[in-house]
C-alpha positions as CSV (number, residue, x, y, z in Angstrom):
1,M,6.0,-201.6,124.0
2,L,4.3,-198.6,125.6
3,S,3.1,-200.7,128.5
4,R,6.6,-201.9,129.1
5,R,8.0,-198.4,129.2
6,V,5.2,-197.3,131.6
7,T,6.1,-200.3,133.8
8,K,9.8,-199.3,133.8
9,L,9.0,-195.7,134.5
10,G,6.8,-196.7,137.4
11,M,9.6,-199.0,138.8
12,L,12.1,-196.2,138.6
13,L,9.8,-193.7,140.3
14,M,9.1,-196.3,143.1
15,M,12.9,-196.9,143.5
16,V,13.5,-193.1,143.8
17,F,10.8,-192.8,146.4
18,I,12.1,-195.7,148.5
19,L,15.7,-194.5,148.3
20,L,14.7,-191.0,149.4
21,L,12.7,-192.4,152.2
22,S,15.6,-194.5,153.3
23,A,18.0,-191.5,153.1
24,C,15.6,-189.4,155.3
25,S,15.3,-192.2,157.8
26,S,19.1,-192.7,158.1
27,G,19.5,-189.0,158.8
28,S,17.3,-189.1,161.8
29,G,19.8,-190.8,164.2
30,D,18.1,-194.2,163.9
31,V,20.2,-196.6,161.7
32,A,17.9,-197.3,158.8
33,S,20.5,-199.3,156.9
34,G,21.5,-202.4,158.9
35,A,19.9,-204.9,161.0
36,K,18.3,-203.6,164.2
37,D,20.3,-206.1,166.3
38,G,23.6,-204.5,165.3
39,K,24.4,-207.2,162.7
40,I,25.6,-206.4,159.2
41,S,22.5,-206.5,157.0
42,I,23.1,-208.4,153.7
43,V,20.6,-208.9,150.9
44,T,21.3,-211.3,148.1
45,T,19.3,-212.3,145.0
46,I,19.8,-216.1,145.1
47,A,20.2,-218.5,148.0
48,Q,23.4,-219.9,146.4
49,I,25.0,-216.7,147.6
50,A,23.0,-216.1,150.7
51,E,23.5,-219.4,152.5
52,P,27.3,-219.5,152.1
53,L,27.6,-215.9,153.2
54,A,25.6,-216.6,156.3
55,V,28.2,-219.3,157.1
56,I,31.2,-217.0,156.3
57,G,29.7,-214.0,158.1
58,G,28.7,-216.0,161.1
59,D,27.1,-214.1,164.0
60,R,28.1,-210.8,162.6
61,V,25.7,-210.9,159.7
62,S,22.0,-211.1,159.0
63,V,21.4,-212.4,155.4
64,T,18.2,-212.2,153.4
65,S,17.7,-213.9,150.0
66,L,15.1,-212.3,147.7
67,M,14.5,-215.4,145.6
68,G,13.4,-218.5,147.4
69,P,12.8,-222.2,146.4
70,G,11.3,-222.7,142.9
71,V,12.0,-219.1,141.8
72,D,13.4,-218.5,138.4
73,P,16.0,-215.7,138.5
74,H,16.0,-215.3,134.7
75,L,12.4,-214.1,134.8
76,Y,12.4,-212.4,138.2
77,N,11.2,-208.8,138.6
78,A,11.8,-206.8,141.7
79,T,8.8,-206.1,143.9
80,Q,8.4,-202.9,146.0
81,G,9.3,-205.0,149.0
82,D,12.5,-206.2,147.3
83,I,13.6,-202.7,146.6
84,A,12.8,-201.7,150.2
85,K,14.9,-204.6,151.5
86,M,17.9,-203.7,149.3
87,S,17.5,-200.0,150.2
88,S,17.7,-200.7,153.9
89,A,20.5,-203.2,153.7
90,D,24.2,-202.4,154.4
91,I,25.4,-204.3,151.4
92,V,23.8,-206.1,148.4
93,F,25.2,-209.1,146.5
94,Y,23.9,-210.6,143.3
95,S,25.3,-213.2,140.9
96,G,25.6,-211.2,137.7
97,L,26.6,-212.4,134.2
98,H,23.0,-211.5,133.2
99,L,21.5,-214.1,135.5
100,E,19.1,-211.5,137.0
101,G,18.7,-209.6,133.8
102,N,15.5,-207.9,134.8
103,L,17.1,-206.3,137.8
104,T,19.9,-204.4,136.1
105,E,18.5,-201.0,136.6
106,V,17.6,-201.7,140.2
107,F,21.2,-202.6,141.0
108,E,22.4,-199.5,139.3
109,Q,20.1,-197.3,141.4
110,I,20.8,-199.0,144.7
111,G,24.5,-199.0,144.0
112,K,24.5,-195.2,144.1
113,S,24.0,-195.3,147.9
114,K,25.6,-198.5,149.1
115,P,28.0,-201.3,148.1
116,V,26.4,-203.6,145.4
117,L,28.5,-206.4,144.1
118,A,28.1,-209.0,141.2
119,V,30.0,-211.8,142.7
120,A,30.2,-214.1,139.6
121,E,31.9,-211.3,137.6
122,A,35.0,-211.9,139.7
123,I,35.4,-215.1,137.8
124,P,38.1,-214.6,135.1
125,P,36.6,-214.5,131.5
126,E,38.7,-217.5,130.4
127,K,36.9,-219.7,133.0
128,R,33.4,-218.7,131.9
129,L,31.4,-220.9,129.4
130,K,29.6,-219.5,126.4
131,D,26.9,-220.9,124.2
132,E,26.9,-221.0,120.4
133,K,25.6,-217.4,120.3
134,G,28.5,-216.2,122.5
135,D,26.3,-215.6,125.5
136,I,28.0,-216.2,128.9
137,D,26.6,-219.1,130.9
138,P,25.7,-217.6,134.3
139,H,25.2,-220.9,136.2
140,V,28.7,-220.7,137.6
141,W,27.9,-222.2,141.0
142,F,27.9,-225.7,139.5
143,D,31.7,-225.5,139.2
144,I,32.8,-225.6,142.8
145,E,36.3,-224.2,142.1
146,I,35.1,-221.1,140.3
147,W,32.2,-220.6,142.7
148,K,34.8,-220.3,145.4
149,L,36.3,-217.4,143.5
150,A,32.8,-215.7,143.5
151,L,32.3,-216.3,147.2
152,D,35.8,-215.1,147.9
153,S,35.1,-211.8,146.2
154,A,32.0,-211.4,148.4
155,A,34.1,-212.2,151.5
156,E,36.8,-209.6,150.4
157,E,34.1,-207.0,150.0
158,L,32.8,-207.7,153.5
159,K,36.4,-207.5,154.9
160,T,36.9,-204.2,153.1
161,E,33.7,-202.6,154.4
162,Y,34.0,-204.1,157.9
163,P,37.8,-204.4,158.7
164,D,37.2,-205.0,162.4
165,D,35.6,-208.3,161.4
166,A,38.0,-209.3,158.7
167,A,39.8,-212.0,160.8
168,L,36.5,-213.7,161.6
169,F,35.3,-213.6,158.0
170,E,38.6,-215.1,156.8
171,E,38.6,-217.9,159.4
172,N,35.0,-218.9,158.6
173,K,35.7,-218.7,154.8
174,T,38.7,-221.0,155.2
175,A,36.7,-223.6,157.1
176,Y,33.8,-223.4,154.7
177,F,36.1,-223.8,151.6
178,A,37.6,-226.9,153.2
179,K,34.1,-228.4,153.3
180,L,33.7,-227.4,149.6
181,D,36.9,-229.3,148.8
182,E,35.6,-232.4,150.5
183,L,32.3,-232.0,148.6
184,K,34.2,-231.9,145.3
185,A,36.2,-235.0,146.1
186,E,33.0,-236.9,147.1
187,A,31.3,-235.7,143.9
188,D,34.3,-236.7,141.7
189,S,34.1,-240.2,143.1
190,L,30.4,-240.6,142.5
191,M,30.3,-239.1,139.0
192,S,33.2,-241.2,137.8
193,S,31.1,-244.3,138.6
194,I,28.7,-243.5,135.8
195,P,29.3,-245.9,132.8
196,E,31.2,-244.2,129.9
197,N,28.4,-244.7,127.4
198,Q,25.7,-243.2,129.7
199,R,27.5,-240.0,130.6
200,V,24.8,-237.7,129.1
201,L,22.8,-235.3,131.3
202,V,19.5,-234.2,129.8
203,T,17.7,-231.4,131.7
204,A,14.9,-228.9,131.1
205,H,17.2,-225.9,130.4
206,D,20.9,-225.5,129.9
207,A,22.0,-224.8,133.5
208,F,24.5,-227.7,134.0
209,G,27.2,-226.7,131.6
210,Y,29.8,-226.0,134.4
211,F,28.7,-229.2,136.1
212,G,29.3,-231.2,132.9
213,R,32.7,-229.6,132.4
214,M,33.8,-230.4,135.9
215,F,32.7,-234.1,135.8
216,D,33.2,-234.8,132.1
217,L,29.5,-235.2,131.1
218,D,27.8,-234.3,127.9
219,V,25.0,-231.9,128.9
220,V,21.8,-231.3,126.9
221,G,19.4,-228.5,128.0
222,L,16.1,-228.3,126.0
223,Q,16.0,-224.6,126.6
224,G,19.0,-222.4,126.3
225,L,20.9,-220.6,129.0
226,S,17.8,-218.6,129.9
227,T,14.4,-220.0,130.6
228,E,13.1,-217.2,128.3
229,D,14.4,-219.2,125.3
230,E,12.0,-221.1,123.1
231,I,11.9,-224.9,122.8
232,G,11.4,-226.2,119.3
233,I,10.3,-229.5,118.0
234,T,13.8,-229.9,116.6
235,D,15.3,-229.6,120.1
236,V,13.1,-232.4,121.3
237,D,13.7,-234.6,118.3
238,D,17.5,-234.1,118.5
239,T,17.5,-234.9,122.2
240,I,15.6,-238.1,121.6
241,S,18.0,-239.2,118.9
242,L,20.9,-238.6,121.4
243,L,19.2,-240.7,124.0
244,L,18.7,-243.5,121.5
245,E,22.3,-243.3,120.3
246,H,23.8,-243.6,123.9
247,Q,20.9,-245.7,125.4
248,V,20.7,-243.1,128.2
249,P,18.4,-244.4,130.9
250,A,17.1,-241.2,132.5
251,V,16.4,-237.5,132.1
252,F,15.8,-234.9,134.8
253,V,13.4,-232.1,135.7
254,E,14.4,-229.0,137.6
255,S,12.7,-227.5,140.6
256,S,12.4,-224.0,139.1
257,V,11.5,-225.0,135.5
258,N,8.3,-226.4,133.9
259,Q,8.7,-230.1,133.2
260,N,6.5,-230.4,130.1
261,S,9.4,-230.4,127.7
262,I,11.1,-233.3,129.6
263,N,7.8,-235.2,129.6
264,A,7.7,-234.7,125.8
265,V,11.2,-236.3,125.5
266,I,10.2,-239.3,127.6
267,E,7.1,-239.9,125.5
268,G,9.0,-239.4,122.2
269,A,11.7,-241.8,123.3
270,A,9.0,-244.4,124.2
271,S,7.4,-244.1,120.8
272,R,10.8,-245.0,119.3
273,G,11.3,-248.0,121.5
274,L,13.5,-246.6,124.3
275,E,12.2,-246.5,127.8
276,V,13.6,-243.5,129.5
277,K,12.7,-242.8,133.1
278,L,12.4,-239.6,135.0
279,G,15.7,-239.6,137.0
280,G,14.5,-237.2,139.6
281,E,14.3,-233.5,140.3
282,L,17.4,-231.4,140.3
283,F,18.1,-228.0,141.9
284,S,19.4,-225.6,139.2
285,D,18.5,-221.9,139.5
286,A,17.1,-222.3,143.0
287,M,17.9,-224.3,146.1
288,G,15.6,-226.3,148.4
289,N,13.5,-225.1,151.3
290,E,15.3,-223.2,154.1
291,G,15.9,-225.5,157.0
292,T,16.4,-228.6,154.9
293,E,19.6,-230.1,153.7
294,E,18.8,-229.1,150.1
295,G,18.4,-225.5,151.4
296,T,22.2,-225.3,151.8
297,Y,24.6,-225.0,148.9
298,I,26.5,-228.2,150.0
299,G,23.3,-230.1,150.5
300,M,21.8,-229.0,147.2
301,Y,25.0,-229.9,145.4
302,R,25.2,-233.3,147.1
303,H,21.5,-234.0,146.3
304,N,22.1,-233.3,142.6
305,V,25.2,-235.5,142.4
306,N,23.5,-238.4,144.1
307,T,20.4,-238.1,142.0
308,I,22.3,-237.9,138.7
309,A,24.8,-240.7,139.5
310,K,22.2,-243.2,140.7
311,A,19.8,-242.5,137.7
312,L,22.6,-242.8,135.1
313,G,23.8,-246.2,136.4
314,G,26.5,-245.1,138.8
315,G,26.7,-245.0,142.6
316,G,24.6,-242.6,144.7
317,N,22.2,-242.9,147.6
């Protein structure tokens, strides 16, 4: 407990130092906050926010995501470099709903000197999912319709802060949202091809609740909403029983989560006479590598849909 308090104190002192340094620099006539090329400097936590905002902002923005491929936002702690990036940015966007729980104090401090917005908290409470303990599911980007609400809140913040660019942001957002509507129609068609008795999605942790709600799938995550949650023997046994009941052909690992628990399910099912294959790797809390199709929100989503549909007996590439 003492070491945790010391760590928090050290983090706060480091934040204060960086904020003071940033404030001193901005008073010197050189623009410390903002990209050197005159673009609006945006820092986000996750790429699911960063990549769409790069599209919406177009040539007017420079966007940096703190968390790259394979990074778990539930466990992420800010580095000195992260704090420096946020301190020198014009505006900071994070998801919220306790996804980046270890960064709460950082956001509060940074928010004293610049706009800091939790985009997912623009989603109305009645559209948010909760687990049996009443905790809000933060993985809202898997419901395309409500993720548009989150991205819209970010776009509105940009339009408020930079009204001269508002028309550009609105035009780009409208075009991007039209592509999201096409993605949803494509995903609806593929997911509906999965046989009724095999519409069970088993993953390493409970990140696909919104996905399941959107496409009428039963979703089982061995861990809870956060990867900090413990996995018990009962969780594995109950999951195996569900697979046996529905004769589900495949389970899935996630790019940002250890796959040991999924391997235990596959082995346990085999010992009870059911061959369950590894259906593939899904992107949940993190997207793919920058520069790849899966490094975009649309490409990541399409990859997941195709992987799930094909492995569970439906269509898919």
